[in-house]
DRENVEX-828696 format. One record per residue (C-alpha): residue number from 1; x, y, z. Coordinates in steps of 0.5 Angstrom, whole numbers, plus 500, padded with zeros to 3 digits. Layout:
  num   px   py   pz
  NUM    X    Y    Z
...
END
This chain:
  num   px   py   pz
    1  554  764  398
    2  550  762  403
    3  555  758  409
    4  550  755  415
    5  556  755  420
    6  554  763  420
    7  547  761  423
    8  549  756  428
    9  546  759  433
   10  539  760  430
   11  540  753  428
   12  541  749  434
   13  535  754  438
   14  531  750  431
   15  533  744  432
   16  532  743  440
   17  525  747  439
   18  523  742  433
   19  526  736  438
   20  522  737  443
   21  515  738  440
   22  516  731  435
   23  520  728  440
   24  524  726  434
   25  532  727  435
   26  534  732  429
   27  541  735  426
   28  542  740  420
   29  549  739  416
   30  552  743  410
   31  553  741  403
   32  560  740  405
   33  557  734  410
   34  559  738  416
   35  554  737  423
   36  552  744  424
   37  547  743  429
   38  543  737  432
   39  539  735  439
   40  544  732  445
   41  542  724  443
   42  544  726  436
   43  551  728  439
   44  552  722  443
   45  549  716  439
   46  553  719  432
   47  558  724  434
   48  561  730  430
   49  563  725  423
   50  559  725  418
   51  557  719  412
   52  559  725  406
   53  555  719  402
   54  549  719  405
   55  549  727  406
   56  551  727  397
   57  545  723  396
   58  540  727  399
   59  543  733  396
   60  542  730  389
   61  535  727  390
   62  532  732  396
   63  530  727  400
   64  531  721  402
   65  528  715  407
   66  533  710  410
   67  528  705  413
   68  534  700  415
   69  540  704  418
   70  546  701  417
   71  544  696  411
   72  542  702  406
   73  546  702  399
   74  548  710  402
   75  551  706  408
   76  557  702  404
   77  564  706  408
   78  560  708  413
   79  563  706  420
   80  556  704  423
   81  555  699  417
   82  550  693  419
   83  550  697  427
   84  548  703  426
   85  545  705  432
   86  539  709  428
   87  532  705  428
   88  530  710  422
   89  531  717  419
   90  529  722  414
   91  533  727  411
   92  531  733  406
   93  535  738  403
   94  535  744  405
   95  534  751  399
   96  536  758  399
   97  532  760  393
   98  536  755  388
   99  542  754  392
  100  543  748  396
  101  545  750  403
  102  545  744  407
  103  542  737  409
  104  535  736  415
  105  534  730  419
  106  530  727  423
  107  532  721  427
  108  530  716  431
  109  535  711  436
  110  528  708  439
  111  524  702  437
  112  518  707  439
  113  521  712  434
  114  521  707  428
  115  514  704  429
  116  512  712  429
  117  515  715  424
  118  514  708  420
  119  505  708  421
  120  506  716  420
  121  512  717  414
  122  507  721  410
  123  506  726  415
  124  513  726  418
  125  516  727  411
  126  511  733  410
  127  513  736  417
  128  521  735  415
  129  518  739  409
  130  516  744  413
  131  522  745  418
  132  527  745  411
  133  523  752  409
  134  523  755  415
  135  530  753  415
  136  531  756  408
  137  527  763  410
  138  530  764  416
  139  537  764  413
  140  535  767  408
  141  532  774  412
  142  539  773  416
  143  543  773  411
  144  540  779  407
  145  540  783  414
  146  547  781  415
  147  549  784  409
  148  545  790  409
  149  549  791  416
  150  556  789  412
  151  554  794  406
  152  552  800  412
  153  559  798  415
  154  562  799  409
  155  558  806  407
  156  560  808  413
  157  567  806  414
  158  567  810  407
  159  564  816  410
  160  569  816  415
  161  574  817  409
  162  572  824  408
  163  574  830  413
  164  568  834  411
  165  561  833  415
  166  557  827  410
  167  550  825  412
  168  545  821  409
  169  538  822  410
  170  530  818  409
  171  526  820  405
  172  523  824  410
  173  529  828  412
  174  530  823  418
  175  538  822  419
  176  540  815  417
  177  547  816  417
  178  553  820  419
  179  560  820  419
  180  565  822  425
  181  566  829  422
  182  559  830  423
  183  560  829  431
  184  566  834  431
  185  563  839  428
  186  556  839  432
  187  553  837  438
  188  547  832  437
  189  546  828  442
  190  544  823  438
  191  543  824  430
  192  539  818  429
  193  533  822  432
  194  535  828  429
  195  531  831  422
  196  536  835  417
  197  531  841  418
  198  534  842  425
  199  541  844  421
  200  539  847  414
  201  534  853  412
  202  527  851  410
  203  528  853  403
  204  534  849  402
  205  530  843  406
  206  524  843  401
  207  530  843  395
  208  533  837  398
  209  526  832  398
  210  525  835  392
  211  530  830  389
  212  534  836  386
  213  541  836  386
  214  546  842  388
  215  553  843  390
  216  556  848  395
  217  551  853  397
  218  553  856  402
  219  550  858  409
  220  550  859  416
  221  549  854  421
  222  550  855  429
  223  557  860  428
  224  560  858  422
  225  559  858  415
  226  559  852  410
  227  558  850  403
  228  552  845  402
  229  552  839  397
  230  546  835  396
  231  545  828  392
  232  538  825  391
  233  538  818  393
  234  532  814  387
  235  529  808  386
  236  527  809  378
  237  523  815  379
  238  521  815  386
  239  526  819  392
  240  529  814  397
  241  532  820  400
  242  540  823  399
  243  547  824  401
  244  548  831  404
  245  555  833  405
  246  557  840  409
  247  564  844  408
  248  567  848  413
  249  569  855  411
  250  575  858  412
  251  572  864  413
  252  567  861  419
  253  567  864  425
  254  573  860  428
  255  578  857  423
  256  580  850  423
  257  586  849  423
  258  591  853  427
  259  598  850  426
  260  602  857  425
  261  601  863  429
  262  598  867  423
  263  592  862  424
  264  593  863  431
  265  591  871  432
  266  585  868  426
  267  581  864  432
  268  583  869  437
  269  580  875  433
  270  573  871  431
  271  573  873  439
  272  570  879  436
  273  571  885  441
  274  577  890  444
  275  574  892  451
  276  578  890  456
  277  575  884  459
  278  575  881  451
  279  582  884  452
  280  584  881  458
  281  580  874  456
  282  585  873  450
  283  591  874  454
  284  588  868  458
  285  587  864  452
  286  594  864  450
  287  596  863  456
  288  592  856  458
  289  590  853  451
  290  596  848  451
  291  595  846  458
  292  592  839  459
  293  588  842  466
  294  581  841  466
  295  578  849  464
  296  570  851  467
  297  568  856  463
  298  562  860  468
  299  557  866  464
  300  551  868  464
  301  546  865  457
  302  549  867  451
  303  555  869  453
  304  558  865  447
  305  562  859  452
  306  561  855  446
  307  564  859  441
  308  569  860  447
  309  571  853  448
  310  572  851  440
  311  577  857  440
  312  581  855  445
  313  581  848  442
  314  583  851  436
  315  589  855  438
  316  591  849  442
  317  597  843  441
  318  591  839  440
  319  587  844  435
  320  588  838  429
  321  584  833  433
  322  577  832  435
  323  573  837  438
  324  567  833  441
  325  561  837  444
  326  556  835  449
  327  550  839  451
  328  549  836  457
  329  542  838  458
  330  539  836  453
  331  541  828  454
  332  536  824  457
  333  538  821  464
  334  537  813  462
  335  542  815  456
  336  548  819  460
  337  552  814  461
  338  552  810  454
  339  553  817  450
  340  559  818  454
  341  563  813  455
  342  560  808  450
  343  557  800  450
  344  558  794  447
  345  554  789  443
  346  549  785  447
  347  549  791  453
  348  542  791  453
  349  536  791  448
  350  538  795  442
  351  544  795  443
  352  548  796  436
  353  551  790  434
  354  559  791  434
  355  558  797  439
  356  559  804  439
  357  564  808  442
  358  563  814  447
  359  564  821  447
  360  570  821  451
  361  573  816  446
  362  571  820  440
  363  575  826  443
  364  581  822  445
  365  587  826  441
  366  582  833  442
  367  578  837  447
  368  571  835  450
  369  566  840  451
  370  561  839  456
  371  557  844  456
  372  551  846  461
  373  555  840  466
  374  550  844  471
  375  545  840  469
  376  548  833  469
  377  545  828  474
  378  548  826  481
  379  550  819  479
  380  554  821  472
  381  558  825  476
  382  560  821  480
  383  563  816  474
  384  565  823  470
  385  569  825  476
  386  572  817  476
  387  574  818  468
  388  577  825  469
  389  582  821  475
  390  583  815  471
  391  584  819  464
  392  581  812  462
  393  573  809  460
  394  570  802  461
  395  564  802  456
  396  557  799  459
  397  557  792  458
  398  565  791  458
  399  571  788  462
  400  576  792  460
  401  579  800  461
  402  580  804  455
  403  585  809  455
  404  583  816  453
  405  587  823  452
  406  583  828  452
  407  582  835  455
  408  576  837  458
  409  572  843  458
  410  566  845  462
  411  561  850  461
  412  556  852  465
  413  551  859  467
  414  549  857  474
  415  552  858  481
  416  556  850  482
  417  558  853  489
  418  550  854  491
  419  549  848  487
  420  553  844  492
  421  551  847  498
  422  544  845  496
  423  547  838  495
  424  545  838  487
  425  552  837  485
  426  559  834  487
  427  564  839  491
  428  570  833  488
  429  567  834  481
  430  567  842  481
  431  574  842  484
  432  577  837  478
  433  573  840  473
  434  574  848  476
  435  583  848  475
  436  582  853  471
  437  577  858  471
  438  575  862  466
  439  569  868  467
  440  565  870  461
  441  564  877  461
  442  555  879  460
  443  555  884  454
  444  553  889  459
  445  560  889  462
  446  563  890  456
  447  559  895  452
  448  565  898  448
  449  564  891  444
  450  557  892  442
  451  557  896  436
  452  563  892  434
  453  558  885  434
  454  552  888  431
  455  556  890  426
  456  559  884  425
  457  552  881  425
  458  550  885  420
  459  556  883  415
  460  553  876  416
  461  546  877  415
  462  547  881  409
  463  550  875  407
  464  544  870  409
  465  539  874  407
  466  542  878  400
  467  541  885  403
  468  546  890  403
  469  544  895  409
  470  551  899  410
  471  550  901  418
  472  546  902  424
  473  543  910  425
  474  546  914  431
  475  540  912  436
  476  540  905  434
  477  547  905  437
  478  546  910  442
  479  539  905  443
  480  543  899  444
  481  548  902  448
  482  543  904  453
  483  540  897  453
  484  542  892  459
  485  542  886  454
  486  539  880  458
  487  540  875  453
  488  547  878  451
  489  550  876  444
  490  545  872  443
  491  540  877  444
  492  542  882  440
  493  544  877  435
  494  536  875  434
  495  535  884  434
  496  541  884  429
  497  537  878  424
  498  530  881  426
  499  532  888  423
  500  536  885  416
  501  530  882  415
  502  525  888  416
  503  529  894  414
  504  529  896  406
  505  534  902  406
  506  541  902  407
  507  539  904  414
  508  537  900  420
  509  533  905  424
  510  528  905  430
  511  523  903  426
  512  526  897  424
  513  527  894  431
  514  522  889  433
  515  517  892  439
  516  519  888  445
  517  526  890  444
  518  523  897  444
  519  518  896  449
  520  524  893  453
  521  528  899  453
  522  523  903  455
  523  523  900  461
  524  529  899  462
  525  530  907  461
  526  525  907  466
  527  528  903  471
  528  535  908  470
  529  531  914  471
  530  527  912  477
  531  534  909  480
  532  537  916  478
  533  532  919  482
  534  533  916  488
  535  541  917  489
  536  539  924  488
  537  533  924  494
  538  538  921  497
  539  544  925  496
  540  539  931  498
  541  537  929  504
  542  544  927  506
  543  546  933  505
  544  539  937  508
  545  541  933  515
  546  548  935  515
  547  545  944  514
  548  539  944  516
  549  532  943  513
  550  531  951  513
  551  532  956  509
  552  540  957  511
  553  541  950  510
  554  538  949  504
  555  541  954  501
  556  547  951  503
  557  545  943  501
  558  543  946  495
  559  551  949  493
  560  555  943  495
  561  550  939  491
  562  551  944  486
  563  545  945  483
  564  541  952  484
  565  536  953  490
  566  529  953  486
  567  532  946  483
  568  533  943  490
  569  526  945  492
  570  522  943  485
  571  526  936  487
  572  524  936  493
  573  516  937  491
  574  517  931  485
  575  520  927  490
  576  514  928  495
  577  509  926  489
END
């Protein structure tokens, strides 16, 4: 049932606007004879108390003309009987579809108004009918919108009950709803501008958009494997969208629970590698995981800073809490504050009804990962510093502080100290974030791990691409070991994925490698060769300067360098070229 009191503000606006236009007072009542909205003059003359029989007469008859207020039959029992302040009234019922929801009146308290309405009664009756219809349409549309929002809220509450990531999409694949588990699993700054194609492979998207139902299809998303299920939403024979469930696999690169020591080790083992730098890193994680202090992870692009942040969270005493990831480089500057701290209803144009919690609130009890912190605008850095110091946030448009219990891990591939010198980063925020510094070594500094990582990626892409490739040839491994890997682990993974797509035998050979990689390795080898030649030349010149450039000196120099005299002459000749 529609209740007019729910639309009081809208009705008040309509009444005041209409009264100004036609210079007649007006009021609206619900079917229980309660005054809902009125002009100030109407309220002054008649007050809030309403004579119920007058309203009931209108509800029964549809419309009533009261040309002798205080002396009509419906006026019996009214406190204004025989001395009504009104000079004339026209009343009309308000209907939404077939339901009576209220009554509207045009009322004059002056002789001039009485005369004007009396001379043009039919015109004012028509005006009142139009106003009634207008109110009916507005109330109906608002009611439908409120129903939709209520349904949407209920849907959101149902979605949030699931521990799995749940999303709804429209018929174009755009994400329309998500639950809190989706935010925990992924790091998009705003899902409502994203397409499902940014999460799932094209072959699966085609099935979903064709309205094909499926369950527990295994795919790799970012750094983990997941089971995907899709249920189409149909309107008759037409595809209107789908509900998609994403369940994270226990065999994923990072375990999702860490409540005992065995699971603790599984999560640490997800950081692949046995090199000394990685062993030292794992030892450090064990020491710092349960600390509430902020952590700053530094390392080149592609070294796995996000994976390390997840590992720290999953082995910590906060592992049962949320892990919320924010990529500072992907958030427009104008949205930064609302994304991190949230906003209250009505804080700005377009603000959601009921407001929206920020990432700090969503991460409370768990971990907030601020990736690419070096991209955060300076004005936001000051606000972030305040939150870290106070352990509380204030939403945009809010007046109260909301306490948050969050472990903050930040990461960057930039030299923050140089940024501080250039006035591009606040020194006080840097010191606040860098309480526990963790440096992630580049792949070239942990070459013992290259073969381990390559074989791990080979297993993953064999599974994803339904291949059965057994190994890499010795020449490929040798090439991998000699390469500098400027793109680090991410570059290695991309190379392996390419090879698994191309190779048709059981062994990945040099012919499987992408041309750009072979070209880069050749240039890299040439650079190394040139460096070695320069070092050799410097050693020969130093020895000759020591023993002399004559035959005797060259003989002594060759002995010290451990090469033959002919070799020394040949290398001097080559260097001169």
